[in-house]
Structures are given as C-alpha cells and as structure tokens.
N, C-alpha and C positions, 0 to 999 in steps of 0.2 A: 431564556431557551437554554437547555442544559447541551452538553456536548454530545450527548446521545441521539437527541434531536438533530443537532445541526449535523452530525456524521450522516445520520438517516437521509436527511434532505441531499448533502453532499453527492452520497451513493447513487441516489436518484437522477442526479444530472446526466445529460448526455455526454459522451466522451471527450469531445471537445470543450466543453464548459468544464468539465472537472480538471482538464488539461490546462485551462486559463486559471482556475482556482489553485491548481498548485503553484503555478507560476508566481501568482500573487502571493500567495504564502511564503514561497522561497524568497520572494524578493524582500518581503518585511523583515526577514531574519537575515539579510545582508549584514555580514561584518559580525555576526554571531557564530560562536564556535559549534558546528555540526558535525555528525559524522557521516550526513550524506554527500557523496561525490554525484557529480553529473551523471555517471553511467549508473551510479544506483537509482538512482531518478528514471533514466533512461529504461533500464529493466524494467521498474515498478509501472512505467507507462506502457509499457510493449506487453507486459502480463496484462493489464487491464484492457487494452485492447484484443487482446486474444481471447480473454473470459468473455467480452462484450460479443465478440463475432461468432461464440461459440465453438471456437478452434480447442479450447480445454476447458474441463470443469472444474469449477472454484471449489475449495476444502475449507473448510472451518480451522481454526487455529488448533483445536483439541485434535482434529483428524490428523494434522500436521506433524504435532507432537507425538502421535502415535506411531505414525509413519518413519519418522527419524526420532526416535529417543534420546539420542547422543545429544540433539539440539537443546534437551529438556534437563541434560545431565542426569538422566536415568540411565545412562551406560557409565560404568566405570572401568578404567583402562585397569 
C-alpha cells in the first residue's frame, strides 16, 4: 500500500479513530527527535475537530501559500 493510499484511508476515519492513530504514531516515535510539541498536536487535533464539525472550511496547501506568501518565501524583506 502506498503512502497516498494509506493517507486517504486514514483521513476517511472518524475523528476519534484519527486521534487514536495519531497517538499510536506518536508513541512509536518516542525517544526520536521531532519538532512536534504537545501544543502543536493539540492545535492540529482541534483544527481537525473544527473541520469535521463544519465550523471552518479547510483549504488546500496551495491556497494557504497564496494567502500567506511569506510562508513560502515569496515575500522578501
């Protein structure tokens, strides 16, 4: 199974199962150097909850980069 296929299947899971899967992955990375803090994870889970509840509309990565070009290095000081 490819990563794309796995990702599609994971994204189709209900929120609670996604949350469980995230925790399984995080536990498997215990002791490895990552840039993810517990706060980062909490924000991501909250954002996912908001999307699933229809409180916010998700945008694509491309739309994000257009809206925030400084995040893509498009704006120079």
